MARVEXMAR-715466 format. One record per residue (C-alpha): residue number from 1; chain; x, y, z. Coordinates in Angstrom, 2 decimals, always signed. Layout:
<fidrens>
> NUM; A; X; Y; Z
...
</fidrens>
This chain:
<fidrens>
> 1; A; +0.00; +0.00; +0.00
> 2; A; +3.07; +2.25; +0.03
> 3; A; +5.90; +3.47; -2.18
> 4; A; +9.42; +3.60; -0.72
> 5; A; +11.88; +6.30; -1.82
> 6; A; +15.50; +6.96; -0.95
> 7; A; +16.11; +10.51; +0.31
> 8; A; +18.55; +12.61; +2.36
> 9; A; +17.96; +14.11; +5.79
> 10; A; +19.47; +17.57; +5.17
> 11; A; +19.48; +18.46; +8.89
> 12; A; +21.51; +15.46; +10.03
> 13; A; +23.17; +14.64; +6.72
> 14; A; +22.07; +11.01; +6.64
> 15; A; +20.32; +8.87; +4.03
> 16; A; +16.78; +7.83; +4.92
> 17; A; +13.91; +5.90; +3.39
> 18; A; +10.56; +7.62; +2.93
> 19; A; +7.47; +5.44; +2.70
> 20; A; +4.53; +7.28; +1.12
> 21; A; +0.95; +5.99; +1.00
> 22; A; +0.01; +5.36; -2.63
> 23; A; -2.19; +8.02; -4.21
> 24; A; -5.07; +5.58; -4.86
> 25; A; -5.32; +4.93; -1.10
> 26; A; -4.75; +8.52; +0.09
> 27; A; -8.46; +9.21; +0.64
> 28; A; -9.29; +5.75; +2.02
> 29; A; -9.80; +5.97; +5.82
> 30; A; -9.02; +2.26; +6.28
> 31; A; -5.63; +2.40; +4.58
> 32; A; -4.73; +5.68; +6.27
> 33; A; -5.47; +4.06; +9.63
> 34; A; -3.18; +1.12; +8.83
> 35; A; -0.44; +3.51; +7.74
> 36; A; -0.69; +5.40; +11.04
> 37; A; -0.67; +2.07; +12.92
> 38; A; +2.62; +1.09; +11.27
> 39; A; +4.22; +4.36; +12.38
> 40; A; +2.96; +4.04; +15.96
> 41; A; +4.01; +0.42; +16.45
> 42; A; +7.40; +0.65; +14.74
> 43; A; +8.26; +3.86; +16.62
> 44; A; +7.49; +2.18; +19.95
> 45; A; +10.06; -0.59; +19.33
> 46; A; +13.78; -0.12; +19.84
> 47; A; +15.63; -3.18; +18.61
> 48; A; +18.43; -3.65; +16.07
> 49; A; +16.24; -6.14; +14.23
> 50; A; +13.37; -3.67; +13.66
> 51; A; +13.63; -0.88; +11.06
> 52; A; +13.42; +2.43; +12.98
> 53; A; +10.86; +5.16; +12.26
> 54; A; +12.22; +8.72; +12.59
> 55; A; +9.25; +10.91; +11.66
> 56; A; +5.69; +10.91; +10.33
> 57; A; +3.59; +13.52; +8.57
> 58; A; +1.43; +14.48; +5.59
> 59; A; +2.53; +16.08; +2.33
> 60; A; +0.21; +18.42; +0.42
> 61; A; +3.01; +18.85; -2.13
> 62; A; +2.80; +15.20; -3.18
> 63; A; -0.97; +15.52; -3.51
> 64; A; -0.51; +18.41; -5.93
> 65; A; +2.20; +16.55; -7.83
> 66; A; +0.02; +13.49; -8.50
> 67; A; -2.97; +15.67; -9.42
> 68; A; -5.26; +14.33; -6.68
> 69; A; -4.95; +17.33; -4.38
> 70; A; -5.20; +14.98; -1.38
> 71; A; -2.40; +15.21; +1.22
> 72; A; -0.51; +11.92; +1.35
> 73; A; +0.78; +10.47; +4.65
> 74; A; +4.46; +9.52; +4.83
> 75; A; +6.95; +7.86; +7.19
> 76; A; +10.63; +8.76; +7.45
> 77; A; +12.42; +5.49; +8.21
> 78; A; +15.83; +3.98; +8.63
> 79; A; +17.35; +3.21; +5.22
> 80; A; +18.22; -0.50; +5.19
> 81; A; +21.07; -1.38; +2.86
> 82; A; +19.97; -4.78; +1.66
> 83; A; +17.21; -6.71; -0.05
> 84; A; +14.12; -8.61; +1.10
> 85; A; +14.49; -12.30; +1.91
> 86; A; +11.91; -13.00; -0.79
> 87; A; +14.46; -11.86; -3.40
> 88; A; +17.00; -14.38; -2.09
> 89; A; +14.43; -17.17; -2.34
> 90; A; +13.34; -16.27; -5.87
> 91; A; +13.53; -19.17; -8.27
> 92; A; +12.85; -21.84; -5.66
> 93; A; +16.42; -22.14; -4.40
> 94; A; +17.03; -23.28; -0.83
> 95; A; +19.45; -21.80; +1.70
> 96; A; +22.13; -23.58; +3.67
> 97; A; +20.69; -24.86; +7.00
> 98; A; +23.27; -22.92; +9.05
> 99; A; +22.33; -19.72; +7.23
> 100; A; +18.64; -20.42; +7.87
> 101; A; +19.26; -21.07; +11.56
> 102; A; +21.11; -17.73; +11.89
> 103; A; +18.55; -15.64; +9.97
> 104; A; +15.55; -17.17; +11.73
> 105; A; +17.12; -16.72; +15.19
> 106; A; +17.70; -13.02; +14.47
> 107; A; +14.12; -12.61; +13.26
> 108; A; +12.75; -14.43; +16.31
> 109; A; +14.80; -12.10; +18.55
> 110; A; +13.21; -9.04; +16.92
> 111; A; +9.72; -10.55; +17.15
> 112; A; +10.40; -11.32; +20.80
> 113; A; +11.02; -7.61; +21.42
> 114; A; +7.67; -6.79; +19.79
> 115; A; +5.92; -9.51; +21.80
> 116; A; +7.36; -8.15; +25.06
> 117; A; +5.92; -4.76; +24.09
> 118; A; +2.50; -6.36; +23.58
> 119; A; +2.60; -6.15; +19.77
> 120; A; +1.83; -9.03; +17.38
> 121; A; +3.09; -8.47; +13.81
> 122; A; +0.43; -10.69; +12.09
> 123; A; +2.12; -10.61; +8.67
> 124; A; +5.55; -12.25; +9.01
> 125; A; +6.76; -13.26; +5.53
> 126; A; +9.97; -13.09; +3.45
> 127; A; +8.93; -9.82; +1.79
> 128; A; +8.88; -8.10; +5.20
> 129; A; +12.34; -9.35; +6.26
> 130; A; +15.23; -7.22; +4.94
> 131; A; +18.68; -8.88; +4.79
> 132; A; +21.80; -6.67; +4.80
> 133; A; +25.07; -7.59; +3.02
> 134; A; +26.55; -8.74; +6.36
> 135; A; +23.45; -10.93; +6.84
> 136; A; +21.63; -8.92; +9.50
> 137; A; +17.82; -9.01; +9.63
> 138; A; +15.50; -5.99; +9.80
> 139; A; +11.73; -6.52; +10.19
> 140; A; +9.52; -4.02; +8.34
> 141; A; +5.82; -3.36; +7.72
> 142; A; +3.92; -3.27; +11.01
> 143; A; +0.88; -1.96; +9.08
> 144; A; -1.53; -4.68; +10.28
> 145; A; +0.17; -5.35; +13.61
> 146; A; -2.06; -5.40; +16.66
> 147; A; -1.32; -4.15; +20.17
> 148; A; -2.64; -6.26; +23.03
> 149; A; -4.23; -3.20; +24.66
> 150; A; -5.61; -1.66; +21.48
> 151; A; -8.45; -2.16; +19.03
> 152; A; -7.86; -3.94; +15.75
> 153; A; -8.51; -2.33; +12.39
> 154; A; -10.86; -5.11; +11.34
> 155; A; -14.24; -6.46; +12.33
> 156; A; -14.91; -9.56; +14.35
> 157; A; -13.84; -12.70; +12.52
> 158; A; -11.87; -10.89; +9.82
> 159; A; -8.75; -12.69; +8.66
> 160; A; -5.62; -10.56; +8.35
> 161; A; -2.31; -11.73; +6.93
> 162; A; -0.88; -13.42; +3.85
> 163; A; -2.59; -16.81; +3.21
> 164; A; +0.67; -18.70; +2.53
> 165; A; +1.97; -17.77; +6.02
> 166; A; -1.33; -17.70; +7.92
> 167; A; -1.56; -19.55; +11.23
> 168; A; -4.47; -21.99; +11.70
> 169; A; -6.07; -19.83; +14.39
> 170; A; -5.96; -16.78; +12.10
> 171; A; -7.57; -18.87; +9.34
> 172; A; -10.41; -19.59; +11.81
> 173; A; -10.86; -15.84; +12.37
> 174; A; -9.49; -16.01; +15.92
> 175; A; -7.30; -13.37; +17.56
> 176; A; -3.62; -13.56; +16.63
> 177; A; -1.12; -14.11; +19.46
> 178; A; +2.69; -14.24; +19.66
> 179; A; +2.39; -17.95; +18.84
> 180; A; +0.79; -16.90; +15.52
> 181; A; +3.97; -15.00; +14.61
> 182; A; +5.98; -18.09; +15.62
> 183; A; +3.93; -20.22; +13.19
> 184; A; +4.46; -17.75; +10.33
> 185; A; +8.21; -17.66; +10.98
> 186; A; +8.24; -21.46; +11.04
> 187; A; +6.66; -21.43; +7.56
> 188; A; +9.36; -18.98; +6.41
> 189; A; +12.04; -21.30; +7.82
> 190; A; +10.50; -24.27; +5.97
> 191; A; +10.53; -22.30; +2.71
> 192; A; +14.18; -21.32; +3.22
> 193; A; +15.20; -24.95; +3.85
> 194; A; +13.19; -26.59; +1.05
> 195; A; +12.84; -23.90; -1.62
> 196; A; +9.05; -23.73; -1.64
> 197; A; +6.19; -23.05; +0.78
> 198; A; +4.64; -25.97; +2.67
> 199; A; +1.08; -24.94; +1.76
> 200; A; +0.36; -23.09; -1.49
> 201; A; -2.97; -24.07; -3.07
> 202; A; -4.80; -22.63; -6.07
> 203; A; -6.75; -20.02; -4.09
> 204; A; -6.41; -18.12; -0.80
> 205; A; -9.31; -20.06; +0.74
> 206; A; -7.82; -23.44; -0.20
> 207; A; -4.44; -22.35; +1.14
> 208; A; -5.99; -21.29; +4.47
> 209; A; -7.80; -24.65; +4.71
> 210; A; -4.50; -26.44; +4.10
> 211; A; -2.97; -24.61; +7.06
> 212; A; -5.96; -25.78; +9.12
> 213; A; -6.10; -29.42; +8.08
> 214; A; -3.08; -30.68; +6.12
> 215; A; -0.11; -32.22; +7.94
> 216; A; +3.22; -30.43; +7.70
> 217; A; +5.27; -31.93; +4.83
> 218; A; +8.43; -33.83; +5.71
> 219; A; +11.69; -31.89; +5.52
> 220; A; +14.43; -33.44; +3.34
> 221; A; +17.14; -35.54; +5.05
> 222; A; +19.74; -32.87; +4.26
> 223; A; +18.18; -30.71; +7.01
> 224; A; +19.78; -31.52; +10.40
> 225; A; +17.39; -33.49; +12.59
> 226; A; +17.58; -31.03; +15.49
> 227; A; +16.70; -28.09; +13.22
> 228; A; +13.83; -30.06; +11.63
> 229; A; +12.36; -30.73; +15.09
> 230; A; +12.42; -27.02; +15.96
> 231; A; +10.81; -25.96; +12.67
> 232; A; +8.06; -28.60; +12.87
> 233; A; +7.23; -27.60; +16.44
> 234; A; +6.96; -23.95; +15.38
> 235; A; +4.41; -25.10; +12.76
> 236; A; +2.21; -27.10; +15.15
> 237; A; -1.51; -26.68; +14.44
> 238; A; -2.42; -25.74; +18.01
> 239; A; -0.84; -22.56; +19.47
> 240; A; -0.13; -24.17; +22.85
> 241; A; +2.05; -26.79; +21.15
> 242; A; +4.35; -24.17; +19.62
> 243; A; +6.97; -21.96; +21.20
> 244; A; +5.20; -19.31; +23.25
> 245; A; +6.80; -16.29; +21.56
> 246; A; +9.75; -15.07; +19.54
> 247; A; +12.19; -15.29; +22.45
> 248; A; +11.43; -18.98; +23.06
> 249; A; +11.73; -19.76; +19.33
> 250; A; +15.10; -17.98; +19.12
> 251; A; +16.40; -19.90; +22.13
> 252; A; +15.35; -23.22; +20.59
> 253; A; +17.03; -22.38; +17.28
> 254; A; +20.30; -21.67; +19.08
> 255; A; +19.96; -24.55; +21.52
> 256; A; +17.92; -27.33; +19.86
> 257; A; +18.21; -29.50; +22.96
> 258; A; +15.66; -27.21; +24.62
> 259; A; +13.03; -28.12; +22.00
> 260; A; +11.59; -31.56; +22.75
> 261; A; +10.05; -33.50; +19.84
> 262; A; +6.43; -32.64; +19.23
> 263; A; +4.28; -35.50; +20.49
> 264; A; +1.45; -34.04; +22.55
> 265; A; +0.40; -30.65; +23.94
> 266; A; +2.81; -29.74; +26.76
> 267; A; +1.50; -29.77; +30.30
> 268; A; +2.18; -27.03; +32.85
> 269; A; +5.67; -28.31; +33.68
> 270; A; +6.62; -28.63; +30.00
> 271; A; +5.29; -25.16; +29.22
> 272; A; +7.45; -23.71; +31.98
> 273; A; +10.63; -25.34; +30.65
> 274; A; +10.05; -24.19; +27.08
> 275; A; +9.46; -20.58; +28.08
> 276; A; +12.32; -20.12; +30.55
> 277; A; +15.65; -20.84; +28.85
> 278; A; +19.07; -20.41; +30.43
> 279; A; +21.96; -18.56; +28.86
> 280; A; +22.87; -19.85; +25.44
> 281; A; +26.09; -19.40; +23.48
> 282; A; +26.06; -16.83; +20.65
> 283; A; +25.44; -18.02; +17.12
> 284; A; +28.63; -18.40; +15.12
> 285; A; +28.09; -16.49; +11.83
> 286; A; +28.38; -18.54; +8.67
> 287; A; +30.77; -16.87; +6.16
> 288; A; +29.00; -15.47; +3.13
> 289; A; +31.88; -16.58; +0.90
> 290; A; +31.57; -20.25; +1.83
> 291; A; +31.46; -22.61; -1.16
> 292; A; +27.98; -22.53; -2.67
> 293; A; +25.84; -21.22; +0.25
> 294; A; +22.83; -22.02; -1.90
> 295; A; +21.77; -25.47; -2.89
> 296; A; +19.01; -26.85; -5.03
> 297; A; +16.02; -28.28; -3.17
> 298; A; +16.12; -32.01; -2.74
> 299; A; +13.08; -34.19; -3.45
> 300; A; +11.01; -34.91; -0.39
> 301; A; +11.23; -38.54; +0.73
> 302; A; +8.12; -40.63; +0.31
> 303; A; +6.30; -41.81; +3.38
> 304; A; +7.24; -45.31; +4.56
> 305; A; +4.73; -47.93; +3.50
> 306; A; +3.58; -48.80; +7.10
> 307; A; +2.45; -45.20; +7.58
> 308; A; +0.31; -44.98; +4.43
> 309; A; -2.82; -46.27; +6.18
> 310; A; -2.43; -43.74; +8.97
> 311; A; -1.82; -40.95; +6.49
> 312; A; -4.89; -41.94; +4.47
> 313; A; -7.09; -41.73; +7.57
> 314; A; -5.74; -38.27; +8.42
> 315; A; -6.26; -36.97; +4.89
> 316; A; -9.82; -38.32; +4.70
> 317; A; -10.68; -36.66; +8.01
> 318; A; -9.12; -33.41; +6.78
> 319; A; -11.23; -33.46; +3.62
> 320; A; -14.41; -34.15; +5.60
> 321; A; -13.63; -31.30; +8.01
> 322; A; -12.97; -28.94; +5.12
> 323; A; -16.25; -29.83; +3.41
> 324; A; -18.19; -29.33; +6.65
> 325; A; -16.50; -25.96; +7.16
> 326; A; -17.42; -24.81; +3.66
> 327; A; -21.08; -25.84; +4.11
> 328; A; -21.23; -23.98; +7.43
> 329; A; -19.82; -20.84; +5.82
> 330; A; -22.31; -21.05; +2.94
> 331; A; -25.23; -21.67; +5.31
> 332; A; -24.39; -18.62; +7.43
> 333; A; -23.43; -16.25; +4.61
> 334; A; -26.96; -14.86; +4.28
> 335; A; -27.68; -14.39; +8.00
> 336; A; -27.59; -10.65; +8.76
> 337; A; -27.25; -11.20; +12.51
> 338; A; -24.34; -13.64; +12.36
> 339; A; -20.67; -12.66; +12.50
> 340; A; -18.79; -12.77; +9.23
> 341; A; -15.80; -15.07; +9.02
> 342; A; -13.99; -14.47; +5.73
> 343; A; -11.12; -16.82; +5.01
> 344; A; -8.81; -14.28; +3.43
> 345; A; -7.64; -10.80; +4.19
> 346; A; -8.74; -7.86; +1.99
> 347; A; -6.53; -7.73; -1.06
> 348; A; -6.46; -5.76; -4.28
> 349; A; -6.57; -8.86; -6.44
> 350; A; -7.21; -12.49; -5.67
> 351; A; -7.69; -15.67; -7.61
> 352; A; -11.07; -17.36; -7.72
> 353; A; -12.03; -18.90; -4.41
> 354; A; -12.24; -22.65; -4.18
> 355; A; -14.59; -24.46; -1.84
> 356; A; -12.55; -27.67; -1.62
> 357; A; -8.94; -28.39; -0.59
> 358; A; -6.37; -29.68; -3.07
> 359; A; -6.93; -33.26; -4.16
> 360; A; -4.55; -36.03; -3.20
> 361; A; -3.89; -39.30; -4.91
> 362; A; -4.43; -41.08; -1.57
> 363; A; -7.85; -39.51; -0.87
> 364; A; -11.24; -40.43; -2.33
> 365; A; -12.08; -38.21; -5.27
> 366; A; -14.51; -35.39; -4.47
> 367; A; -16.95; -33.92; -6.99
> 368; A; -15.53; -30.63; -8.20
> 369; A; -17.54; -27.50; -7.42
> 370; A; -18.50; -24.98; -10.07
> 371; A; -16.72; -21.62; -10.16
> 372; A; -18.33; -18.91; -7.98
> 373; A; -20.75; -16.67; -9.88
> 374; A; -19.71; -13.12; -10.67
> 375; A; -21.59; -10.22; -9.11
> 376; A; -21.35; -6.49; -9.83
> 377; A; -21.16; -3.90; -7.07
> 378; A; -21.63; -0.25; -8.08
> 379; A; -20.46; +1.86; -5.15
> 380; A; -22.53; +4.89; -6.27
> 381; A; -25.78; +2.91; -5.79
> 382; A; -25.05; +2.44; -2.09
> 383; A; -23.49; +5.75; -1.01
> 384; A; -25.62; +7.63; +1.51
> 385; A; -27.91; +4.66; +2.25
> 386; A; -28.33; +3.22; +5.78
> 387; A; -25.56; +0.80; +6.71
> 388; A; -27.89; -2.10; +7.67
> 389; A; -29.71; -1.95; +4.32
> 390; A; -26.45; -1.98; +2.35
> 391; A; -25.01; -4.87; +4.38
> 392; A; -28.19; -6.89; +3.79
> 393; A; -28.10; -6.20; +0.04
> 394; A; -24.44; -7.18; -0.28
> 395; A; -24.94; -10.40; +1.67
> 396; A; -27.85; -11.32; -0.58
> 397; A; -25.36; -11.05; -3.45
> 398; A; -23.29; -13.76; -1.74
> 399; A; -20.52; -11.43; -0.50
> 400; A; -18.79; -11.41; +2.87
> 401; A; -19.14; -7.97; +4.49
> 402; A; -16.93; -6.10; +6.95
> 403; A; -17.76; -2.68; +8.37
> 404; A; -15.45; +0.23; +9.24
> 405; A; -16.44; +3.56; +10.80
> 406; A; -14.98; +6.64; +9.06
> 407; A; -14.81; +10.28; +10.15
> 408; A; -17.92; +12.38; +9.54
> 409; A; -17.02; +15.76; +7.97
> 410; A; -20.11; +17.22; +9.61
> 411; A; -22.80; +17.26; +6.97
> 412; A; -23.28; +13.49; +6.58
> 413; A; -25.97; +11.47; +8.37
> 414; A; -24.45; +9.09; +10.95
> 415; A; -24.80; +5.43; +10.01
> 416; A; -24.91; +6.05; +6.26
> 417; A; -22.51; +4.45; +3.80
> 418; A; -19.39; +6.41; +2.81
> 419; A; -17.44; +3.88; +0.72
> 420; A; -17.26; +0.28; -0.49
> 421; A; -13.92; -1.43; -1.13
> 422; A; -13.51; -3.15; -3.52
> 423; A; -16.33; -2.57; -5.99
> 424; A; -16.93; -3.47; -9.60
> 425; A; -16.99; -7.10; -10.76
> 426; A; -16.54; -9.53; -7.84
> 427; A; -17.21; -13.20; -7.16
> 428; A; -19.56; -14.78; -4.65
> 429; A; -17.69; -15.30; -1.41
> 430; A; -15.41; -12.28; -1.90
> 431; A; -14.97; -9.89; +1.03
> 432; A; -15.91; -6.21; +0.79
> 433; A; -15.34; -3.46; +3.36
> 434; A; -18.22; -1.02; +3.90
> 435; A; -17.23; +2.31; +5.45
> 436; A; -19.94; +4.27; +7.23
> 437; A; -20.05; +7.75; +8.77
> 438; A; -19.84; +8.07; +12.54
> 439; A; -21.40; +10.78; +14.64
> 440; A; -20.87; +14.30; +13.27
> 441; A; -18.46; +16.43; +15.32
> 442; A; -20.06; +19.12; +17.46
> 443; A; -19.69; +22.62; +16.04
> 444; A; -17.98; +25.21; +18.26
> 445; A; -19.26; +28.14; +16.18
> 446; A; -21.71; +30.28; +18.30
> 447; A; -25.09; +31.10; +16.79
> 448; A; -25.13; +34.77; +15.80
> 449; A; -27.78; +37.01; +17.45
> 450; A; -30.12; +38.66; +14.92
> 451; A; -29.63; +42.42; +14.74
> 452; A; -31.61; +45.17; +13.04
> 453; A; -28.44; +47.10; +12.38
> 454; A; -26.79; +46.14; +9.12
> 455; A; -23.19; +45.17; +9.47
> 456; A; -20.49; +45.08; +6.84
> 457; A; -20.17; +41.78; +5.06
> 458; A; -17.03; +39.87; +5.86
> 459; A; -15.62; +37.32; +3.52
> 460; A; -14.80; +33.97; +5.03
> 461; A; -11.30; +32.91; +4.35
> 462; A; -10.46; +29.28; +4.81
> 463; A; -8.20; +28.41; +7.64
> 464; A; -4.94; +27.12; +6.28
> 465; A; -4.33; +23.52; +7.18
> 466; A; -0.84; +22.86; +8.54
> 467; A; +0.99; +20.27; +6.63
> 468; A; +4.47; +19.00; +6.63
> 469; A; +6.07; +17.85; +3.46
> 470; A; +8.72; +15.20; +3.13
> 471; A; +11.86; +15.79; +1.16
> 472; A; +11.21; +15.59; -2.53
> 473; A; +12.05; +11.97; -3.43
> 474; A; +14.25; +10.99; -6.28
> 475; A; +12.67; +10.51; -9.69
> 476; A; +12.90; +6.72; -9.63
> 477; A; +10.64; +4.84; -7.22
> 478; A; +11.55; +1.55; -5.73
> 479; A; +9.46; -0.84; -3.67
> 480; A; +12.31; -1.66; -1.30
> 481; A; +14.25; +0.65; +1.02
> 482; A; +17.41; -0.19; -0.91
> 483; A; +16.51; +1.94; -3.95
> 484; A; +19.70; +3.54; -5.30
> 485; A; +18.20; +6.86; -6.48
> 486; A; +18.96; +9.96; -4.34
> 487; A; +17.18; +13.32; -4.83
> 488; A; +19.38; +16.23; -5.85
> 489; A; +20.05; +19.13; -3.53
> 490; A; +17.78; +21.42; -5.55
> 491; A; +14.93; +18.94; -5.29
> 492; A; +15.35; +18.59; -1.55
> 493; A; +15.48; +22.35; -1.10
> 494; A; +12.27; +22.74; -3.07
> 495; A; +10.06; +21.10; -0.47
> 496; A; +9.49; +21.69; +3.21
> 497; A; +11.06; +19.26; +5.68
> 498; A; +8.78; +17.06; +7.82
> 499; A; +8.81; +17.44; +11.57
> 500; A; +11.85; +15.81; +13.10
> 501; A; +14.23; +17.11; +10.44
> 502; A; +14.00; +14.27; +7.91
> 503; A; +13.54; +15.13; +4.26
</fidrens>
């Protein structure tokens, strides 16, 4: 939802990264709220593994430049010299196990700092993990993070996160916890070791169901057994069977002996031993110039023949559970009084939803379901109408509906619809967000007393709105904080500096 530019802080003479909300989202209250959340959460954390936020503001200059006239929020952040982990994994190549152990331990340390501060990231994935040339990790994008003492940006039952790294409890629409971040990081570790994600179906819904029901695939024999045990425990289906938070996961990665094999949910004594870990030796860095730090993924070993019957039973039960879940969702989709439980987070583009999990050669064949019907939502037809009426109409179209209160400029009726995202051509089962106006702010302007004496007419001049503008970014945009372009001195001098001295 943001563009990242490289710029120069002219006050302190340091390079910085400026993240600007994209122009198409600048007037969307939901995206502006998430942008502000990222600034608040990242600024509250002080850890070498979390990209620092230096300043925040709005730029009217950028709004004029893009022709929208809408001030665009921006963050002034630490410039990370590196690239996202997703770029290193491109092409399906696996990393050396020692490199994976080091990178994941650093990431778990940084997540542990967030968890101690009461913040759950909720979207841990390779694209949000920056890797520097000396192989240090920086976590970015706290846009959908949630504080334990704050309100979420989504309605009850809404699923937030990236489906390929979504924990089972998030797929159920439950509240994310530190153990949810542990699961997502376990999925990242699996992808680094094998070269592909453990669960990646044809649609977001099918992928979420796989996280719920499918067993974790077997790691190849080239992965050390102690590391495989730690990763599989991090990916346990039930949160209480995983490591409690980032700190416990980091300790287990550095000292695998502290991570017992996953056999059953730990009791009180076991939970105590996995959360309180003694001092551990530091991780010995693996040289970047070692011979071939990358290696091609090895084929996964087939299950031993004696286990095929057991595996078949598990897969059949998983399919039955998935089918039951789909029927329950369909049966409750039209109930206006029931809570919505979408299976995917809001996204700008998704593939067609599937109502059945991927087929397996060991499972009984299931009749394929027809593709969801397309429906058309014209936002203009709903603007200004009562919220309850619009929600009922959208549900009758077969859509999942979330609601979000937006600021009332003063002249709008409370409880009427302000926006619908997305609109246009959708499919049954898709999720839409309906924004509605809250209570209008009270006016502080006193009512003038009628007078028989004419008074000179005064022209009302609009009050200027304070705005801070970020340094004019370089002409070439980049989606990662490592963009090489640097604005010239004349460009930087042409715009006002944001509060805090970053430009």
